N, C-alpha and C positions, 0 to 999 in steps of 0.2 A: 256438539259443534254443527253449525249449519253446513250442509253438504257443499263442498267445493269452494268455501270461502274461509280464510283465516279468521281466528278469533272465536270467542265463546260468548253467547248471549246469556248473561246471567239472569235475565228477567224471567225466563221460562221456569227455572227451578223455583224461584220465589212464587210465581203464579201457581205452580203445581202444589207447592207446600201450603199456600193459603187456601187452596180449594179442597185439598184432600186431607190435611191433618185435622183430626177431630178436635172440637172444642173440649176443654176440660169439663168434666161432669158438673162441677160446681158452677161454672159459667153458664151452661145451658139451663141448669135448674134456676139460677138466679134470674136469668132473662125471661124464662117462661113464667116465673112467679110474678114478675113485675110488668108483664105485657099482656094486653088483650088482643083478640083478633078483630080487625076492623073490616069485616066482610062486606058491609054495605057500600063501600067505595072501591071494592075490587082489589084490595091489596092482598099479598100473600100472607098466609098465617105464619107467625114466627116459628112454630114447630117445623113447618115445611122448609123454611129458609135455613133453619139450623141443621136439619138433616142433609141439606145440600152443601153445608159448609160455609154459609154466608152469615152476615149479621144484618138484622132488620133495623133500618133507620127509623122505623115506626116507633121503636122503643125510645129513641133519643128525641124524636120530634114531639110525640104526643105525651110522653110521660117523663119529662126531664127531672122532676123532683125525685121520683122513685129511683130513676136510673142513677142520678148523680149522688144520691144519698149513700150509695155503696161504692166507695172509691175503688175497691178491688175489681168489681164488675166493670166500672167505667174504664179503668186503665186497660183491662184486658180487651174490651171492645175497641178502644182506640188503637191498640196494637194491631189487631186483626184488620181493621179498616186501613191503617197505614200500610200494612204489608200488601194488601190487595192493590191499593192506589199506586204504590211503588212499582209493582209488577206491571201494571197496565201502562203507566206513564213511561217506563223505561223500555218498553217493547215497541220500537218503531214499526216493526213488521205488521202489527195489528192494524194501525191506521193506514199504512201503505196498501195493504191488501183490500181494505174497504174502498179506498180511493180508486184502485185499479179496477175493482169490480164495477164501480159506477161508470168509469170512463169506457171500459170495454163494452158495456151495455148501452152506451149513450147513443142518441138518435143521429148524431153527426156522422157516425160510421155507416157506410153503405151496407145494405143487407148482404150483398155479395161478399164484402170483406168480412162481415161477422160470420158468414158460413165457413170461412177458411180458418176460423179459430180452432176448429177441431184438429187441424193439421199443424198449426203453428204455435198453439198453446202460449199466447202472449203473457198471460199472468204468471204461469209457471216459469217461463223463460226469463222474464224480467226479475222475478223473485230469486231465481237461481243466481243471476248476475248481481243481486243485492242492489238494485237501482232504487234510490229513495227520491222523494219528491223535492228535496232541497239540494240536489246534486247538480253539477255541471256535466252534461252528457253530450258526446258527439255521436251522431248516427251517420255512418259512412255510406255513401251512394244509396240514398233512401229510395231510389226508383220513383214510383208514382205516389209513395207516401203511406204504404200500408201500416208500417210501424209508427210513422209520424203521427197518424191519427190518434195514437194512444200516448206517445211520448210528449207531444206538444201540450195537450191539456194537463197531463200529469205533472209536468215541470213548470207550467206557466206561472204560477203564483210564487213559488219559493225557490225554484231552480232555474236552470238555463239550458237551452237546447241549441246546439249547432247542427245544421244539416249540411254535411259536406258532400255536395252533389257533383254532377258532371259539369264539364266546362262547356259553355255555350258560345256560339258565334265565332268559332275558330276553324280554320281550314283543315286542321288535322283531326277534327272530331267527326265521327260517323253520324249519319242521320238519326239512328236510334237513340244514342245518348242525348243529342240535342232536343229531339222531340220529347223524350222522357223528362228532361229537366224543365222544358217549357210547360209541360202538363203539370209537373209538380209545383212549380211556382204559381201557376194559375190556380191550382187547388188552394194554395195558401192565401192568395188574394181574395178568393171568394168567401172565406170565412175568417175575417180578421179577429172576431171575438175569440177564436180558438188559436189561430196561428200567427197573430201579429207580433209575437215576441220570439219567433223562431229566427235564428241568425243563419243566413245562407252563406256558405263558403264553397269554394271550388277545390276539388281534389283530383289532381292528375299528376301523380308522382312520376319522376322526381322534380318536374318543373314547378308544379303547384302542389305543395304538401303542407302548407301552414293552415291547417283546418281549424285551429284555435290557438290562442296564446300558449306558449310552451309552459308546461308544468302547471296548467290551470284546470285540468279536466279530471273528474272522478271516474268516469266510465267512457270507454270507446266501444261502440257496438257496431257490428257488421253482420248482416244477414244475407247469406248465399252470394257472396261476392268473390271469395278467394279464387274460385275457378277462373273468373274473368281476369284477375290480376296475373295468375299463372300463364294464361294464354297470351297476355300482352307483355310479359316479362316485367311486370310491375310489383310482383309479390314481395320481394325483399325490401324494396324502398317503401312500400306501403306499411309494412310492419314497423319499420324504423320510424316512420312518421307518427304512427300511433304511440310509440314509446316516448317520443319527444313531447307530446302534448299532455300526457298523463302526469298526475301528481305522483310523488313517491307512494308506493303501495296502491296506486290506482289499478283498476281492473279493465282488461280487454276481454269483451265477450264476443265469441265467434260462433255463428250457426252456419253450417255448410253441408251441402250434399255429400254423403259419405260413400266412398268407394270401398271395395273389399281390400283387406290388407294385401300388399304385394302388387297392387295394380301399377303398371309402369306409368311414368309421368306423362308420356305421350298419350296414353289411353285416358288418363285423368283429364287432360286438356280437351281431348276429342269428345268425351261423354259428359263432362261437367261434374262428374263425381270425383272427389278428392279424398285421399286417404287421411286418416287422423294423424298418422306419422308425419305426413308432409306438412300439415298445418302446425303441428307441435314443433317440428324442426324450424320452420320459418319464424315462429314466435321466439323460440329459444335463441336463435341466431341474432335476433333483435334485442335481446336482453330480458325477455319475459321468463317467468317460471309458471309451469302448469300447476294450478291449484285445485282444479276440479273438472269432472265430467258429469254430464247428465244425459239420461236416455229419454228425456221428456219429448224430444222431437224424433224419436226413432220410429221407423215404419217397417216391420218385418215382412210386409207384403211386397215390398219393393225388391225385385230380383236384379235390378241394375244392369240388365242386358238388353235394354230396349233399342231398337233401331232409331237412330237419331238422338240417343243419349237421354239425359234427364228431361230434355225439353219435349219428349213424347208424352210425359205425364202432365196432369193438371198443375198449374193453370194454363200452361202454354198450349198443350195438345197440338204439337207440331204437325201431326198428320190429319188434323181435322176430324172428320167423322169415321175415318178408317180405324177400326179397333178402338173407337172411343169408349165403348162400354167396358172393355177390358182395362183400359188405363184409368178410367174413373173409379173402377172397383179397387184398384191399387191405391189411388189417392195420391197425394203429394209425396215427394221423395223421402227416403230414409236420410236422416240428418244427424250429424254430430252437434253437440252443444258443449263448448269448451270455455273455461274461464282461466285467464292468465293474469298474474300479478306483475306489475312493474317492480323490479328489484332495485333497491337503492344503489 
């Protein structure tokens, strides 16, 4: 079972069986007897392929008469080819990982953003949340678009991405959210070949909480935002809004700065570190069930007792050059990574 997600991917046992189960001896003898090595064009020798558990297409392509004249040999070869093809075709994670690798390394991402991959582990995080390229996804409060740089091209051709950002141009919105949202939208306009299909919505619960059509979303993702909603009294309404837009059995993925167990709520709000228990309780009260935890974004170097809270660490570095070396040595914060399923 994939960690943290319901269900069982049956393709992996098929793939393992097709790779590891040895061919019958009569099959190997028959194929070796009727196949030559074509070394001058750089192909693998059939004995080497057989030892690895595969079937050489050379036998079928170059020696059809000898191969087809033995029905038993031919049928067995087709069986093994079919087994391998089924395993590869029914394992969506294989193509997803290849696509993620390509996007994460793509030149449209700024070098500074790619340097932060070692702290944020985007491939491992999105894989844990089982995000696929044909899904409808909401990214909540994307900030200046660090994760959008990956999600937008990933979902562009086959899926759909909603970016539920800050409210702009309202008297009750602080300067930071407005400036951040303007920078985010400017970023999207500058590269339409990547971001032209991102649908921008506004999220300011409970007044503005329709971040996507109800019941239409496969994944809702939020990265390091729960502490903000707690400090503004918006946490409960936020989780309810996520529940409304998700499909039945849709998944809510949460990454958040992690406080030590037992940290009082007032201290969580002050420091920006939130307990796992607090997040799980908020999700459960909204109708979600916890289905998995991951330590992919954990940082054991983070002591969580910094003056100025989590913002003393990179990338904010609240105190500037004061103790900068110490905070850079710690890196970004220790984080929980939780997956919740919408219950029917």
